[in-house]
N, C-alpha and C positions, 0 to 999 in steps of 0.2 A: 612095204609093204613088211617088211621082218621088224625092221625100223618102227612103225606104226604098229604095230601087235604089242612089241616092248611096251610102247608108250603108254596103249590099253592097259597094257596085262600090269603093270607097274600102277597106273593111277589109277586103276581098279583095285589093287592090291594094296594100294593106298588108303585105298578111299575106306576098306575091309576093314584094315586096320583102324583106324579112326574111328569106324562104326565102334567097332567091336570094344575100343577103349571106352568110345563114352558110355557104352551100355556099361560097360564093369565099375564105370563111377560113380554114375546113377545110381550101380548097386549099394555101392559102397555105401555113397552117400546119403540114401534112404534111408537103410536098414543103421547105420553111424550114428544118423540122428538120433532113429530112436532109442538107439542103443545109448547115447547120450542123454537123454530126458528119463532115461528110467533110472539111469545111473544120477543124475538132479534132483530123483525125488525122494531114492534113496537115501543122498547123501539130508536132505532138506526134513527128513526124518530122524537120521543122527541127530542133526546139531537139535530139531526139535527137545526130541528125548535126554539128547548131553546136559540143555536150558533146564528142564524140570527136574533131571537130578543135582544140581549145582544149584537150584532154589529150593530143592526140599534138605540138602546137606547144608547148608545157610541156614534154613530154618533149624535144620538139629542143634547145630551148633549151638543158635540163639538161645534154644530151651535150654541147651544141656547149661549154658553158662548161668543162664539166670536161676538154674535145677543147686549147682553151684553154691550161687549166692546165697540160695535161701539156705542151706546145710548149711552154710559159715556161718549165718545168723542165729539160723536155730542151736548150733554148738555154742555158740557165745549167750545164750540164755538159757537155754535147756538144764534140765536136775536132775544129770542120770539116777533112774532110781532099783536102789541096788536089792537084786530081788522080789519076794513077796511081801519084806516086812514093810516099805512103802520107809522107807530112811533114805536121805542120800547119800552117799559116800563120803568121808572125811575128808575134804582136801585140806589142806596148811594152808595158813597166810594170815596175812593181818587184815583183821576186819575193823580197824578201829579201834575205840579205846567203848564204844557204845553209854555213850555219858552223856552229861545233858547238854552238852556242844560249847562250840565255844562262841557265841553270839557272832557272827559272823554277818554278814549281808553280803545275797552278790549278785553280780548282775547276769543278763542274757550273754553278753559276747564270753565273760568265763564260762557258763554252762556249754557254749556253742565248744569251748576247749574238748570238755569231757569227752572221753569214742571209750565205750566198751571194749574191757579186755587188761583198762589199765589199773597198777597196783593203785590202792588205799596214798601213801605217800606221793604221786603224782597226781592224787583229784587231792589232796589236802596241798600240795605245793600250789594247786591254781587257783582253787577259793580262799585259799589263804586259812584254813581252817574245819575245823569238825563242824557239822551240823547236828539239830539236838536228833537223839536213835528214837525212833520212831516203832521200830520193833526188833527184836531179838530173834532170833532160832539156831538150830546146828548148825554152827561156821557160817551162818548168812545175818546178817545187820541189814536194815533199813534207816536213812538220812533222813529230815528232813533241816532242808538250808529254805531259811528265809531271804526274800527279793527288797533290793535297794530302795524299790519304788514304795515301800511302806500299805500299799495296799493290797495287800491280802497274798502278794506274787509270791510264791515260793516255787521249791525242786523238790523231788526224791529221787535219791539217789541208792539203787540197790549192789550188796557187796556179796559176795561171796567165793570163800577161800581168797579172798586179799587181793581178786582182783572186780573191777564193776562190771554188776551181772547186768542192770537195766539203768534207765535213768529217767525222768519224766518233770515238766516244768509247766505251771502251769501264770503268767501273768509278768514274767521276764520283761526287763526293760533292760 
């Protein structure tokens, strides 16, 4: 009888322990799932915010690069005005002879080699001579170069302070 009671008490104790353990496990499991789900939502939300921020940063970097490019372009073609008198500052440099030109004819391939900021000497080397001066102002000269096609094609090139300021062409071949 004592032995039977020990077995019953032992079995009852074992069943009670298993019941308690399963109850604790189910509570941890159900609350643990809820916490994991909430954490997963927070992670997803943070990942979305990070992606949005990265997208904004990328857009801002592109806008900054575009603005820097525009500033560089403007720096190469803008004539700074010195105060209220409207006179351009006197930059030193050779703008060419501002004469009737060498009578050279140029091609589109030669024209394409010209880059804003080049010196007069570099341009003359590429084109093979000077064009005809169309206009001359304080430290600025605008030249016309006739094209090889003979159909009225030409290029107009302006220098300021000895540097190529701007260029334009029509019908060069």
